[in-house]
BADO-895482 format. One line per 5 residues: number of its first residue (from 1); their letters; for each residue x, y, z of C-alpha. Coordinates in Angstrom, 1 decimal, decimal comma. Each point is the difference from the previous one (the first is absolute). Layout:
<atoms>
NUM> a> X Y Z  ...
</atoms>
This chain:
<atoms>
1> xxxxx> 0,1 0,1 0,0  1,2 3,2 -0,6  0,9 2,6 2,9  -1,8 2,9 0,2  1,1 3,6 -0,4
6> xxxxx> -1,1 3,1 1,1  0,8 3,0 -2,1  -0,8 3,8 1,5  -1,0 2,5 -2,5  0,5 3,3 2,1
11> xxxxx> -2,3 2,4 -2,0  -3,2 1,1 0,3  -2,1 -2,5 -2,5  -4,0 1,2 -0,3  -1,4 -3,8 -0,7
16> xxxxx> -3,3 1,7 -1,1  1,8 0,7 -3,2  0,1 -3,4 -1,7  3,4 1,4 -2,1  1,9 0,1 3,3
21> xxxxx> -1,0 -2,9 1,2  0,8 -1,6 -3,5  4,0 1,3 0,5  0,3 -1,5 3,3  -1,7 -3,3 -0,9
26> xxxxx> 2,2 0,2 -2,9  3,1 0,3 2,2  -1,1 -3,3 2,3  -1,0 -1,9 -3,6  3,7 0,9 -1,4
31> xxxxx> 2,2 -0,3 2,8  -1,8 -3,6 0,9  -2,2 -1,5 -2,5  -0,8 -2,6 2,2  -1,9 2,2 2,3
36> xxxxx> 1,9 -0,8 2,8  -0,2 3,8 1,2  -1,5 2,4 2,3  0,0 3,9 -0,5  0,1 3,0 2,4
41> xxxxx> -0,7 3,5 -0,9  -1,7 3,1 1,1  -3,4 1,5 -0,7  -2,7 2,8 1,3  -1,6 -2,3 3,0
46> xxxxx> 0,0 0,3 3,6  0,6 -3,9 1,0  2,0 -2,7 -1,5  -1,8 -2,7 -2,0  1,0 -2,7 -2,0
51> xxxxx> -1,7 -1,5 -3,2  0,7 -2,0 -3,0  3,8 0,1 0,7  0,8 3,4 0,9  0,6 1,7 3,7
56> xxxxx> -1,0 3,5 0,2  1,3 2,4 2,3  -1,3 3,4 0,6  2,2 2,1 -1,7  -0,3 2,8 2,5
61> xxxxx> 2,0 -2,0 2,2  2,8 0,8 -2,0  -0,6 3,1 -1,9  -1,5 2,9 1,6  -3,5 0,6 -1,9
66> xxxxx> 0,6 3,7 -0,7  2,5 -1,9 -2,2  -2,0 -1,4 -2,5  -2,7 3,2 -0,6  -0,4 0,4 -3,4
71> xxxxx> -1,1 3,4 -1,3  -3,8 0,2 -1,7  -2,7 2,1 -1,1  -3,0 -0,1 2,6  -1,3 2,0 3,0
76> xxxxx> -0,5 -3,0 2,1  2,2 0,1 3,6  1,5 -3,0 -1,5  0,9 1,5 -3,3  1,1 3,6 1,4
81> xxxxx> 1,8 -2,1 3,2  2,3 -2,0 -2,7  0,3 3,3 -2,5  1,5 1,3 3,2  2,5 -2,6 0,6
86> xxxxx> 1,3 -0,2 -3,5  0,2 3,9 -0,6  2,2 -0,1 3,7  2,2 -3,2 -1,5  1,0 2,2 -2,6
91> xxxxx> 0,8 3,2 1,6  2,1 -1,9 2,1  2,1 -1,5 -3,1  0,3 3,4 -0,8  1,5 1,9 3,2
96> xxxxx> 1,1 -2,8 2,0  0,6 -3,1 -2,7  2,1 -1,7 2,9  -3,0 -1,1 1,6  -0,4 -2,9 -1,9
101> xxxxx> 3,1 -1,3 1,6  -1,7 -0,4 3,4  -2,4 -3,1 1,2  -3,6 0,7 0,4  -1,5 -0,3 3,3
106> xxxxx> -2,0 -3,1 -0,9  3,1 -2,0 -0,9  1,7 1,4 3,3  -2,3 -1,3 2,4  0,0 -4,0 -2,1
111> xxxxx> 3,5 0,0 -0,1  -0,1 0,2 3,9  -2,2 -2,9 0,0  1,8 -2,0 -2,9  3,4 0,6 2,0
116> xxxxx> -1,4 -1,3 3,1  -1,5 -3,5 -1,2  3,3 -0,2 -2,0  1,9 0,3 3,2  -1,9 -3,2 1,1
121> xxxxx> -3,6 1,9 1,3  -2,5 -2,4 -0,4  -3,0 1,6 -1,9  -3,0 0,6 2,2  -2,6 1,6 -1,8
126> xxxxx> -1,5 0,2 -3,6  2,5 2,9 -1,1  3,0 -1,9 1,1  -1,3 -3,4 -1,3  -0,1 1,0 -3,5
131> xxxxx> 3,1 2,3 -0,1  1,5 -3,3 1,2  -0,7 -1,7 -3,0  1,6 3,1 -2,2  3,1 -0,3 2,1
136> xxxxx> -0,3 -3,9 -1,2  -0,6 0,5 -3,3  3,0 -1,9 -2,8  0,4 3,4 -1,9  -1,0 3,2 -1,4
141> xxxxx> -1,0 0,5 -3,5  -0,4 3,8 -0,6  -1,5 2,0 -3,2  -3,2 -0,5 0,1  -1,7 2,3 -2,7
146> xxxxx> 1,1 3,5 0,3  0,2 -0,1 3,9  3,6 -0,5 0,9  0,9 3,1 1,3  2,1 1,7 3,0
151> xxxxx> -2,9 -1,0 2,5  0,0 -3,9 -1,4  4,1 0,7 0,2  -0,1 0,9 3,6  -2,3 -3,1 0,7
156> xxxxx> 2,5 -2,3 -2,0  2,6 1,7 2,1  -1,5 -1,1 3,5  -0,4 -3,8 -1,1  3,7 0,2 -1,3
161> xxxxx> 0,9 0,9 3,5  -1,6 -3,2 1,5  2,2 -2,3 -2,9  -2,5 0,1 -3,1  1,3 0,2 -3,1
166> xxxxx> -1,6 1,5 -3,5  -0,6 0,1 -3,5  -2,2 1,9 -2,7  -2,1 -1,4 -2,3  -2,9 1,9 -2,0
171> xxxxx> 1,4 3,6 0,9  -1,7 3,3 -1,8  1,9 3,3 0,8  -1,2 3,5 -0,9  2,1 1,4 -2,7
176> xxxxx> 1,3 2,7 2,3  0,1 0,1 4,0  -1,4 3,4 2,2  3,3 0,5 1,4  3,9 -1,6 -0,1
181> xxxxx> -0,9 -1,0 3,7  -2,8 -2,7 -1,4  2,9 -0,8 -2,4  2,6 -0,4 3,2  -2,3 -2,0 2,3
186> xxxxx> -1,0 -2,3 -2,5  3,6 -0,8 -1,5  1,2 -0,4 3,5  -2,5 -3,1 0,5  -0,4 -1,1 -3,5
191> xxxxx> 4,1 -0,6 -0,6  -0,9 -2,7 2,4  -2,0 -1,8 -2,1  0,7 -3,9 -0,9  -1,5 0,6 -3,7
196> xxxxx> -2,1 2,4 -1,6  -2,5 0,2 -3,1  -2,0 2,9 -1,3  -3,4 -0,8 -1,8  0,7 2,5 -2,9
201> xxxxx> 3,3 1,5 -1,7  -1,0 3,5 0,9  0,3 -1,5 3,9  3,5 -1,4 -1,1  0,9 3,4 -1,3
206> xxxxx> -0,6 1,9 3,2  2,3 -2,9 2,1  2,0 1,0 -2,6  0,1 3,5 0,4  -0,3 0,5 3,7
211> xxxxx> 1,2 -3,0 1,3  3,4 -1,2 -2,0  1,2 -2,4 2,0  -2,9 -2,1 0,1  0,0 -2,7 -2,0
216> xxxxx> -3,6 -0,5 -1,5  -1,7 -1,8 -3,0  -3,8 0,2 -2,0  -2,3 -3,1 1,2  -3,1 0,0 -0,6
221> xxxxx> -2,9 1,2 2,3  -0,4 -3,1 2,3  -4,0 0,1 -0,6  0,8 -1,6 -3,1  1,1 -2,9 2,0
226> xxxxx> -2,6 -0,7 2,1  -2,6 -3,1 -0,6  -3,0 0,0 -0,6  -2,7 -2,0 1,8  -1,0 -4,0 -1,9
231> xxxxx> -2,8 -0,1 -2,3  -2,4 -1,7 2,9  0,1 3,3 1,7  -0,6 1,9 -2,7  -3,0 -2,0 -0,9
236> xxxxx> -1,3 0,8 3,6  0,7 3,7 -0,6  -2,2 -0,3 -3,3  -2,5 -2,2 1,8  -0,5 2,4 3,2
241> xxxxx> -0,3 3,1 -1,8  -2,8 -1,4 -2,1  2,4 0,0 -3,2  -1,0 -2,8 -2,0  -2,2 1,3 -2,7
246> xxxxx> 2,2 3,1 -0,3  2,8 -1,9 -1,2  -2,1 -1,6 -2,6  1,5 2,6 -2,1  3,4 1,4 0,2
251> xxxxx> 1,0 2,4 2,4  1,7 3,1 0,4  1,4 1,1 3,1  1,0 3,1 1,3  1,8 2,4 2,3
256> xxxxx> -0,5 3,2 0,9  2,7 2,8 1,2  -0,6 2,0 3,5  -0,9 3,5 -0,2  3,2 2,0 0,4
261> xxxxx> 1,7 -0,9 -3,0  -2,9 0,5 -2,3  -0,6 3,6 1,7  3,6 0,8 0,1  1,8 -1,3 -3,4
266> xxxxx> -2,7 -0,7 -1,9  -2,9 1,9 -2,1  2,7 3,0 -0,6  -2,3 2,1 -2,1  -2,6 0,1 3,6
271> xxxxx> 0,9 2,3 2,6  -2,4 -1,3 3,0  0,2 -3,6 1,8  -3,1 -1,0 0,1  -0,6 0,7 -3,9
276> xxxxx> 3,1 -1,8 -0,6  -1,3 -3,1 1,8  -3,2 0,1 -1,6  1,5 0,3 -3,1  2,4 -3,3 0,8
281> xxxxx> -3,4 -1,8 0,6  -2,1 1,1 -2,7  3,5 -1,5 -2,4  0,0 -3,1 2,0  -3,6 -0,2 -0,6
286> xxxxx> -0,4 0,4 -3,6  2,9 -2,3 -0,3  -1,3 -2,8 1,5  -3,2 0,3 -1,6  1,6 0,2 -3,2
291> xxxxx> 2,1 -3,5 0,9  -3,5 -1,6 0,9  -2,0 0,7 -2,9  2,9 -0,6 -2,7  1,3 -2,8 1,3
296> xxxxx> -2,9 -1,7 1,9  1,8 -0,1 3,1  -1,0 0,0 3,6  2,1 2,8 2,1  1,0 -0,6 3,9
301> xxxxx> 1,7 2,4 1,8  2,4 -1,1 2,8  0,2 1,6 3,2  3,9 0,1 -0,1  -0,1 2,5 3,1
306> xxxxx> -2,4 0,7 2,4  1,8 2,2 2,7  1,6 1,3 2,0  -2,8 2,8 0,1  -2,8 0,5 -3,1
311> xxxxx> 2,1 2,0 -2,3  1,9 -3,6 -0,4  -3,2 -2,0 -0,3  0,0 -1,0 -3,8  -3,8 -1,0 0,6
316> xxxxx> -0,9 3,1 0,4  1,6 1,4 -3,1  -1,2 -3,5 -2,0  -3,8 0,5 1,3  -0,1 3,2 -1,7
321> xxxxx> 1,5 -1,0 -3,3  -2,3 -3,2 -0,4  -2,9 3,1 0,9  1,3 2,0 -2,7  0,4 -2,6 -2,7
326> xxxxx> -3,8 -1,1 0,1  0,5 -3,9 -0,4  -2,2 -2,2 1,7  1,6 -1,9 3,1  0,0 -3,3 -2,0
331> xxxxx> 2,5 1,6 -2,7  2,0 2,4 2,7  0,7 -0,7 3,6  2,3 0,6 2,9  1,3 -3,0 2,0
336> xxxxx> -1,6 0,1 3,9  2,7 -2,2 1,2  2,7 1,5 1,2  3,1 -2,5 -1,1  3,6 -0,5 1,3
341> xxxxx> 2,6 0,9 -2,6  0,8 -3,3 -0,8  -3,9 -1,0 -0,8  0,0 3,5 -2,1  3,0 -1,3 -2,6
346> xxxxx> -1,9 -3,2 -0,3  -3,4 1,6 -0,7  1,8 2,2 -2,5  1,4 -2,7 -1,9  -3,6 -1,6 -0,6
351> xxxxx> -0,5 3,6 -1,9  0,3 0,3 -3,9  1,2 3,6 0,8  1,4 2,2 2,1  -0,7 4,0 0,4
356> xxxxx> 2,4 1,0 2,6  0,5 3,6 1,9  1,3 -2,3 2,8  3,5 -0,8 -1,1  0,2 -3,2 2,5
361> xxxxx> -3,1 -1,1 -1,5  1,9 0,0 -3,5  2,9 -1,6 1,8  -2,1 -2,6 1,3  -1,4 -0,6 -3,7
366> xxxxx> 3,6 -0,7 -1,3  0,5 -3,5 2,2  -3,3 -1,1 -1,3  0,3 1,0 -3,7  -3,0 2,4 -0,4
371> xxxxx> 0,5 3,0 -2,7  -0,6 3,1 1,7  -0,2 3,7 -0,7  1,3 3,0 2,1  -1,6 3,5 1,0
376> xxxxx> 2,5 2,1 1,7  1,3 3,3 0,3  3,8 1,1 -1,6  1,2 0,4 3,4  -0,4 -3,7 1,2
381> xxxxx> 3,4 -1,4 0,1  -1,0 -3,4 0,6  -2,0 0,1 -3,8  3,7 0,5 -1,5  1,9 -1,6 2,3
386> xxxxx> -2,1 -3,4 -0,1  -2,7 0,3 -2,8  2,4 1,9 -2,5  3,5 -1,2 0,9  -0,4 -3,2 1,8
391> xxxxx> -2,8 -1,3 -2,3  0,7 1,7 -3,1  -3,6 0,5 -0,5  -0,4 3,8 -0,1  -2,5 -0,1 -3,0
396> xxxxx> -2,4 -1,6 3,0  0,4 3,4 1,5  -3,1 2,9 -0,2  1,4 3,1 2,0  -3,0 2,0 1,5
401> xxxxx> 1,9 3,1 0,1  -2,3 1,3 -2,8  -1,7 -2,4 -1,3  -3,4 0,1 -2,0  -2,6 -2,9 -0,1
406> xxxxx> 0,3 -1,0 -4,0  4,3 -0,2 0,3  -0,6 -2,3 3,4  -2,6 -2,2 -2,0  2,1 -0,4 -3,0
411> xxxxx> 3,1 -0,7 2,1  -1,7 -2,6 1,8  -1,2 -1,5 -3,4  3,9 0,0 -1,3  0,8 -2,0 3,5
416> xxxxx> -3,0 -2,4 -0,2  0,5 -1,1 -3,6  3,6 -1,0 1,0  -1,1 -2,2 3,3  1,3 -3,3 -1,7
421> xxxxx> 3,8 1,6 -0,5  -0,3 1,4 3,3  -0,4 -3,0 1,8  2,6 -1,6 -2,0  2,1 2,9 1,3
426> xxxxx> -0,9 0,2 3,7  0,7 -3,9 0,1  4,0 0,3 -1,5  0,1 3,0 1,9  -1,0 -1,5 3,5
431> xxxxx> 2,0 -3,4 -0,6  3,2 2,1 -0,1  -1,5 2,6 3,0  -0,6 -3,4 2,0  3,3 -1,8 -0,4
436> xxxxx> 1,8 3,3 0,8  -1,8 0,4 3,3  0,2 -3,3 0,8  4,1 0,3 -0,9  0,2 3,6 2,4
441> xxxxx> -2,2 -1,9 2,7  2,9 -3,1 0,1  2,4 3,1 1,1  -2,4 1,7 2,3  -0,7 -3,4 1,9
446> xxxxx> 3,5 -0,3 0,9  0,7 2,8 1,8  -3,7 -0,7 1,7  1,4 -3,3 1,0  3,4 0,9 1,0
</atoms>
């Protein structure tokens, strides 16, 4: 029987977003394809929980909440609070940039408990028991998505003081950092990594430019390696969602983007955020109506993210698009079940085609050989780095910066007409990608098992 390994991912991973979940489950499946691995990570929760092989710890134990709040539009207390914290951090970067070198109060308090446990004190309360679990983890794998920042480096530093080692797998860095002080904090920690894999060439270039002494490589996003559930589980999903009759026709599945990228970067000729969001939903509605009627297929929206918060709940957006399309529920609907990343990937494998605004839904489609049409913004570096550069499928992308209904439909039709050819290319590309991930996983396991 294989030895079981515990991998600590020291970053905030909002598991309500199934793309984020796909990354961490991909890390587990790539590194330990036999399933002999459990993942430990942080999320915005109040108490520790364990679900389906993932140990989830409150991020507030390690990173003070004000450090994770992002600027947003709105007049609610939460929006005003979060925006104020974001403005405060940006101000500190300008007037006192070295503030990022200090450990936050939450980490200082937790480190005191960790030190006591490491020194031999028997854990007595729930928090101490769970912190002991983290101290007992075999290895740290950092780099989840774009979350590896100065705060995460402080967490890594704390656990390195207790003998833990780490590597970086799947990291995405911003093109520029807000201050040289942040670069110094990152380099001080990341120079000690056993391995260093970036998910796009752009991030690889950022490493070469800012951390020239770190040897990094470009490697596919870990989510590409996540395994789907088997066909028996897929059949159960279709059955309990009353989709058997729905699947009597070919099904085109869809994912929708959250509002902020649309309101900030798309529909550039429209000035107000609300009108941008409305135009986006009208465009998407016209597209799915065309697809359903022209190709005699059914349309199924997948809730690829259900939070955190209403602003990131795909179900709200999808329901609005469906309403605007005027299609009946027997032809177009939203999946009601809240599925895991592995279940969603299997379901996408049963589709005739995928219209993707969620990049990780597109990543899932590659491994199950489902052709796709991507809609997004030119500012999304994942589109260039993953779809265009890595997959060489730039012709499958329609940019929403200055879109038109007719142009979008025409572009879709071009991609649809090539779907059999795209399937062949996906199969070949994924085979090479899978081999590369497996070869690099062998090297990473040597450090983990050392």
